[in-house]
C-alpha positions in Angstrom: 53.2 30.8 -71.7 51.8 32.7 -68.7 49.2 30.0 -68.2 51.8 27.3 -67.9 53.6 29.3 -65.2 50.5 29.7 -63.2 49.8 26.0 -63.3 53.3 25.2 -62.1 53.0 27.7 -59.2 49.6 26.2 -58.3 51.0 22.7 -58.2 53.8 23.7 -55.9 51.3 25.4 -53.5 49.0 22.3 -53.4 51.9 20.0 -52.7 53.0 22.4 -49.9 49.6 22.4 -48.3 49.4 18.5 -48.4 52.8 18.3 -46.7 51.8 20.9 -44.1 48.5 19.0 -43.3 50.4 15.7 -43.0 52.8 17.3 -40.5 49.9 18.7 -38.4 48.1 15.3 -38.4 51.3 13.6 -37.3 51.9 16.2 -34.6 48.4 15.8 -33.2 48.7 12.0 -33.2 52.0 12.1 -31.2 50.4 14.6 -28.8 47.4 12.2 -28.3 49.7 9.2 -27.7 51.8 11.2 -25.3 48.7 12.3 -23.4 47.4 8.7 -23.1 50.8 7.5 -21.9 51.0 10.3 -19.4 47.5 9.5 -18.2 48.2 5.8 -17.8 51.4 6.5 -15.9 49.5 8.8 -13.5 46.9 6.2 -12.9 49.6 4.1 -11.2 50.0 6.8 -8.5 48.0 6.7 -5.2 45.1 9.2 -4.7 42.8 10.2 -1.9 39.2 10.9 -2.9 35.6 10.6 -1.7 33.2 7.9 -3.1 29.5 7.5 -2.3 28.7 3.9 -1.4 25.3 2.2 -0.9 24.6 0.6 2.5 22.0 -1.8 3.8 21.1 -2.7 7.4 20.3 -6.2 8.7 20.1 -8.4 11.8 17.8 -6.1 13.9 17.3 -7.2 17.5 14.6 -9.8 17.9 11.0 -8.5 17.9 12.1 -5.0 17.0 11.8 -3.0 13.8 13.2 0.3 12.4 11.0 3.3 13.2 13.1 6.0 11.6 14.9 6.5 8.4 18.6 5.6 8.0 20.8 6.8 5.1 20.8 4.5 2.1 24.3 5.8 1.2 27.4 6.8 3.1 30.5 8.8 2.0 33.8 7.1 2.2 37.2 8.9 2.1 39.4 6.3 0.5 43.0 5.9 -0.8 44.0 3.7 -3.7 45.6 3.6 -7.1 44.1 5.7 -9.8 43.2 2.6 -11.8 41.0 1.2 -8.9 39.4 4.6 -8.1 38.6 5.3 -11.7 36.9 1.9 -12.0 34.6 2.6 -9.0 34.0 6.2 -9.9 32.6 5.0 -13.3 30.7 2.0 -11.9 26.9 2.5 -12.0 26.1 -0.5 -9.8 27.9 -1.3 -6.5 27.0 -4.0 -4.1 25.8 -2.3 -0.9 27.9 -2.6 2.3 26.0 -4.5 5.0 25.9 -3.1 8.6 24.8 -5.4 11.4 22.5 -3.5 13.7 22.4 -6.0 16.5 26.2 -6.2 17.0 27.3 -2.8 15.9 24.8 -0.5 17.5 24.5 0.9 21.0 21.4 2.0 22.9 21.4 5.6 24.0 17.9 6.0 25.5 14.5 4.5 25.5 10.8 5.1 26.4 7.5 3.3 26.2 7.4 3.6 22.4 11.0 3.7 21.1 14.6 2.9 22.0 17.2 5.3 20.5 20.3 3.5 19.0 23.5 4.8 17.4 26.4 3.4 15.4 29.8 5.2 15.5 31.1 4.7 12.0 34.8 4.9 12.9 34.4 1.6 14.7 33.0 -0.2 11.7 35.8 0.9 9.3 37.5 -2.5 9.3 34.2 -4.2 8.6 33.5 -1.9 5.7 37.0 -2.5 4.3 36.5 -6.2 4.4 33.3 -5.8 2.3 34.9 -3.6 -0.4 35.2 -5.5 -3.7 39.0 -5.2 -3.6 41.7 -5.1 -0.9 43.5 -2.3 -2.8 41.1 0.3 -1.3 41.9 1.7 2.1 39.1 3.5 4.0 40.5 6.6 5.7 37.3 8.2 7.0 33.5 7.8 6.9 30.8 10.4 6.8 28.5 10.8 8.7 30.6 10.0 11.8 27.5 8.5 13.5 24.2 6.9 12.5 21.3 7.6 15.0 18.0 5.8 14.6 14.9 4.5 16.5 13.8 1.0 17.1 10.3 0.0 18.2 8.7 -3.2 19.3 7.4 -5.5 16.5 3.9 -6.7 17.1 1.3 -8.8 15.3 -2.5 -8.8 15.3 -5.4 -10.1 13.2 -7.6 -7.7 11.3 -10.7 -8.3 9.1 -10.6 -8.0 5.3 -12.9 -5.3 3.9 -14.2 -5.6 0.3 -13.8 -2.9 -2.3 -15.9 -4.1 -5.3 -18.2 -2.6 -7.9 -20.7 -4.8 -9.7 -23.9 -4.9 -11.7 -26.4 -7.8 -12.0 -28.3 -9.3 -14.8 -32.1 -8.7 -14.7 -34.0 -10.8 -12.1 -30.8 -11.5 -10.1 -29.8 -10.2 -6.7 -27.0 -10.4 -4.1 -28.4 -13.2 -1.9 -26.1 -12.7 1.1 -23.2 -10.7 2.5 -20.2 -10.4 0.2 -17.2 -11.9 2.0 -13.6 -13.1 1.5 -11.8 -16.4 2.3 -10.1 -16.0 4.7 -12.2 -13.2 6.3 -9.2 -11.9 8.3 -5.4 -11.7 8.0 -2.4 -11.2 10.3 -0.4 -8.0 10.1 3.0 -7.3 11.6 4.8 -4.0 12.1 5.7 -1.3 14.6 3.5 -1.3 17.7 2.4 2.4 17.3 1.5 1.8 13.6 -0.2 -1.6 14.0 -2.5 -0.1 16.7 -4.0 2.3 14.1 -4.8 -0.4 11.6 -8.3 -1.9 12.0 -8.8 -3.6 8.7 -7.1 -4.4 5.3 -8.8 -3.6 2.0 -9.0 -5.7 -1.1 -7.7 -4.2 -4.3 -10.4 -2.6 -6.5 -12.6 -5.2 -8.3 -15.1 -4.5 -11.0 -17.5 -7.2 -12.2 -20.3 -6.9 -14.8 -23.6 -8.7 -15.5 -23.4 -11.2 -12.6 -26.0 -14.0 -12.8 -24.5 -16.6 -10.4 -22.3 -16.7 -7.3 -18.9 -15.5 -8.3 -15.5 -16.1 -6.8 -12.5 -14.0 -7.7 -8.9 -14.3 -6.5 -7.8 -10.7 -5.6 -4.9 -9.0 -4.0 -4.8 -6.8 -0.8 -3.9 -3.2 -0.8 -0.4 -2.5 0.7 0.0 -0.5 3.9 3.2 1.4 4.2 5.3 0.0 7.1 3.1 -3.0 7.6 3.8 -6.6 6.6 0.6 -8.5 5.6 1.1 -12.3 6.1 -0.8 -13.1 2.9 -1.3 -10.8 -0.1 -4.3 -12.5 -1.8 -7.7 -13.7 -0.8 -10.8 -15.2 -2.5 -13.6 -12.7 -3.0 -17.1 -14.4 -2.9 -20.2 -12.6 -4.2 -23.3 -14.7 -3.6 -25.8 -14.1 -6.5 -29.0 -15.9 -7.3 -32.3 -15.3 -9.1 -35.0 -13.5 -7.1 -38.8 -13.4 -7.0 -41.3 -11.3 -5.2 -42.8 -12.6 -1.9 -45.2 -11.2 0.6 -46.2 -11.8 4.3 -48.8 -10.3 6.7 -47.3 -9.1 9.9 -49.1 -7.8 13.1 -48.3 -4.2 14.2 -46.8 -3.9 17.6 -47.5 -0.7 19.6 -44.6 0.4 21.8 -44.1 2.9 24.6 -47.8 2.7 25.5 -48.4 3.6 29.2 -49.9 0.8 31.3 -53.1 2.9 31.9 -53.7 3.4 28.1 -54.5 1.2 25.2 -53.6 2.0 21.6 -56.0 0.4 19.0 -55.0 0.2 15.4 -57.0 0.0 12.2 -55.9 -2.3 10.6 -53.9 -4.3 13.1 -51.6 -5.9 10.6 -49.8 -4.9 7.4 -48.7 -6.7 4.2 -45.0 -6.5 3.4 -43.8 -7.2 -0.1 -40.1 -7.8 -0.9 -37.6 -9.5 -3.1 -36.1 -12.8 -2.0 -33.7 -15.3 -3.6 -35.3 -18.6 -4.7 -33.2 -20.6 -2.2 -34.6 -18.6 0.7 -38.2 -18.4 -0.5 -39.5 -21.1 1.8 -37.6 -19.9 4.8 -39.5 -16.5 5.1 -41.8 -16.4 8.1 -43.9 -13.6 9.6 -42.2 -13.8 12.9 -38.9 -12.8 11.3 -40.3 -9.2 10.9 -41.0 -6.6 13.5 -43.4 -3.8 12.6 -44.2 -1.1 15.1 -46.0 2.2 15.9 -44.7 4.5 18.6 -47.1 5.9 21.2 -44.7 8.8 21.8 -45.5 10.1 18.3 -49.2 10.7 19.1 -48.7 14.2 20.6 -47.1 15.5 17.4 -49.7 14.1 15.1 -52.2 16.1 13.1 -55.2 13.8 12.4 -55.8 10.3 13.4 -53.1 8.4 11.5 -49.8 7.2 13.0 -46.6 6.2 11.2 -45.8 2.5 10.8 -42.1 1.5 11.0 -40.6 -1.8 9.8 -37.8 -2.2 12.3 -36.5 -5.7 11.7 -36.4 -7.9 8.5 -34.5 -11.0 7.5 -31.0 -10.2 6.2 -31.6 -12.2 3.0 -34.4 -10.0 1.5 -34.4 -6.7 -0.3 -36.6 -3.8 -1.3 -39.2 -4.2 1.5 -42.5 -2.3 0.8 -45.2 -1.7 3.3 -48.9 -1.7 2.2 -49.8 0.7 5.0 -47.1 3.4 5.7 -49.5 4.7 8.3 -52.7 3.4 10.0 -55.6 4.9 11.9 -55.6 4.7 15.7 -57.8 5.1 18.7 -56.6 5.7 22.3 -58.6 4.2 25.2 -58.0 4.3 28.9 -57.8 0.9 30.6 -60.3 0.2 33.3 
């Protein structure tokens, strides 16, 4: 009997909890709907707020370039309906406002390097409003109130291209000539003070393995901050060919010998051995080499041998070796 009573009481309590929960859920729902309606009504009101807006600059005076930084964003104090402001507050991408440097700026001062210009932002308010994505936004104020910047002359000059290349060669192969690029120079444009400091442009890093023939590689040029390079790619040429060993006999030429003295050498000529590409083998001649001894070295010598120096060789040979690094000498007075 007691058990049945407890069951009935429990049933009443459960039904009471369900009804209470339903009332709470219904209450929360109506509060939520009321909040949404209130929010939507308030969005119809007008508000004043600040929004940060991107800006870009164009139409610089002819033959001039920006030589100082300008802000990429400006702060606008605007008035509009809540709907419109909420939309632009939540937008992640806004088309930048364009400011015309040539028509909207004024020169304040100048010197040999720069001319100082400024834009009073209050005078471009109407231009900015026209560029806003909707006519519902009214621009009240702009920060900063002025934009000050430097302009400098835009100049152009031609500079050589320097090569940045690492390579290795197959056995019995060599670089047969100077590594070069096509074209060998490029035009650069930029601020006069910056262009004056640029003497060359570098190729991007190139690495080549096991070369066994002349190789051409299309490669880019390294960027230089603030400089416009007319072309961004060149052809890198690495002349490669098979080599062989060659040798020539060359007379030794004494130098700095007083007119009253004679320097006799034993032997009078040396044999030079070197590596040369097959295409240039037949073009090697003894008169392309200059081998010397210097009379001024005599006073510092111990013994009767003087150093032999190979001063000039053809550009297309490598690894020159002299059969006589030093030779015996005898000094005689001329009669």
